[in-house]
N, C-alpha and C positions, 0 to 999 in steps of 0.2 A: 347720276351716281346711285340714287336710291333704286332705280330700275335695275342697274347692274348688280347692286348688292342683293336684291331679292332674287334675281336670276341665278346668282351664284349659290344662294341658299337652296333653291329648288334643285339645281343640278347636283349639289352635294348630297341632298337627301334622297334623290331618286336614282343616281347613277352609281353602280358598283357597291352599294350598301356600305358606304364609307363610315357612317356613324356606328353601325352595329359591328363592323369589322374592327374598328379601333378599340371599342369597349371590350369586345371578346378577346382581342389580343392582350389588352391590359389585364383582363381577368386571368388569362392563361399564365401570364408571368407571375402574378400575385399568388395564384392557387398552387403553383409548383413549389414555391419557397418553403411552406411548412413541411412538405414531403422531403425536400432536400436537406433542411436543417434538423428536423427531428422534433421531438415533443417539448423542447425547451422554450416555454412561452416567454420567459424574460428576454432571452436572446432574440426571439422573433419580434418582440415589441421594440427592442433596441435598434434593430436594423430595419424596422418597418418604414421609417421615412426614406431611407436610401432605396428600398425596394419600390416604394410608390413612385418616387421620382424617376428611377431608372425605367420602370414600366411605362410611365407616362411619356417619357422622352422617346422611347422606341415606338410607342403607339402613335405619337405625334408625327413620326416620319412617314407613316402610311398615307398614301394618297398625295403626298407633296409633289411627286413626279407628274401628277395629272393636273397640277394647278394651272398650267398654260398649255398643256399638250393638246387637249381637245380643240381649243380655239385655234391653235397652230395648224391642226390638220384640216379643219373646215374653212380656214381663211378668215374667220371672224376676228382673230387677234390682229391681223394687219389692218382691218377696218377700224377697230377700236384705237389702235395707235395712230391712225390718220386723223382722228378727231382732234378738236382743240383742247381736249383733256390732257393735262400733264401725265406722262407715263408713270411717274412716281405715285400720283394719286390713284391711277388705275390699279397699280400693284397693291397699294394700301387697301383699297376696297375689296379686292379679290382675296387678299390674305386675311383680312378681318372676317369676311364671310366664311372662309375655309376654317378659321379657328372656332367660330361659333358653331359650325356644323360638326367639326371633328374634335376640337380641343375642349370645348365646354362640356360635352357629355363625359369626358374623362374626369373632369373636376367634380361633376355631380355624382360620379360613381365612387368617389373616394370614401365616403362614410361606410359603405358596405365593404369595400376592400380593406379599409382600416380595421374593421372588426375581425376580418379573417386573419390579420396580422397581429391581433391582440393589442392594438394601440389604444392609448387613453383618449378620452374625449378632447382634451386639449391638443394632443398630437394630431388627431383627425382634423380638428378645426384649423390648426396651423398648416396642415398639409393642403387642405382645400384653398386656404388663402394664398399660400406661396405658389401653388400650381396655377391658380387663377391669374396671378400676376406674372409668373415666369413662362408659362407655356406659350403666350403670344409671341415672346421673343424667339422661341424655336420656330414658330411659323414664319416670321419675317426673315429669319436666317435661311430657312428652307426655301423661301421665295427667290432668294438670290441663286441658290443651287438649281432650283427649277428653271429659272431663266437661262442659266448657263447650259443646262442639259436639254432645253426644250427642243432642239433640232435633232437630238439623238433618239433613235427608235426605242431603245431600252436603257434609259438613263437613270433608273431607280437606284441601282447599286452605286453608280458613280456619285449620285446626289448624296446618298448617305455617307459615303467616304469623304465628300467635300465638307459637309456641314457638321458632322459629329465632333471634330476637334473644336469648332467654334461654340458648341453648346456646353462644353465642359464647365466654363465659369458659371453658367446659369445653374447647372446641376449642383455645383459646389455650394453656391450661396443659398440655393433653395433648401438643400438638406441642412446646411448650417443654421438657417433661420428656424427650421422645425426643431432641431435639437436645442436651440436657444429658448424656445417656448416651453419645452418639457423639462429642461434641466435648469435649475436656478442660477448656477454660476455663469452659464453662458448667456450672452445677450441675444435678444430677438430682433430688436429694431434696426441695428446697423446692417446686418446682412440682408434684412428685408428691404431696407431702403436702397441698398446697392442693387438688389434684384429688380426693384422698380426702375432704377436708373438704367439698368441694362435693357429692360424692355422698351423704355422710351428711346434709348439710343438706337437700338436695332430697328425699331419701327420707322425711324427716319432714315437711317443709313441703309437698311435693307430695302426699303421702298425706292430710294434714289438709285441704289446700285442695280437692283433688278430692273427698274424702268430703263436705265441707261443701256443695260445689256440687251433688253428686248428691242429697244429702238435701234441699236446697232445691228441686230440680227435681221431686221427688216429693211435696212437701208441698202 
């Protein structure tokens, strides 16, 4: 499992420029908002959490269609599924490596992007915390979509259509938790704990579902 984890990290860092692509796409979304809204810094700071979460959500979708595609094309996916390793554990390791290579850089870029949106230090810290907790859930949901579309030559668009509705609760609770941190009447802990629960839930259910789909596709 450790060898597979390190292999996935090396592939994510070397193939297709996935890390840089995600961060640049995230930056493009954040940088466009001040031009679209205008010079109202208070409005920009108020919608900043929603902009950060929307940008991170869309950037997290990049590269998910390649999560199993390369192994499917060269036949190594069939070899991996023939081992004694449970398919769900295989999916979990690949999704975790994908998040570290593609999702974690988005979290680390939030302080710079938060300054562009005129957010307070508390709002930036809350954004980093909620994105660090919530974006893995997007990856595990995307793993199910990637498993369903792995046999399609161009399944990236279909994958986005399949998983976007499932990510809406994560987006809602992530943004709500940030507003709870920067606004006194609103609570932070309840939506944050729900966000943690969603990530734990999808890490199990997404791994099991994606592993089952991959196993069925090879039988």
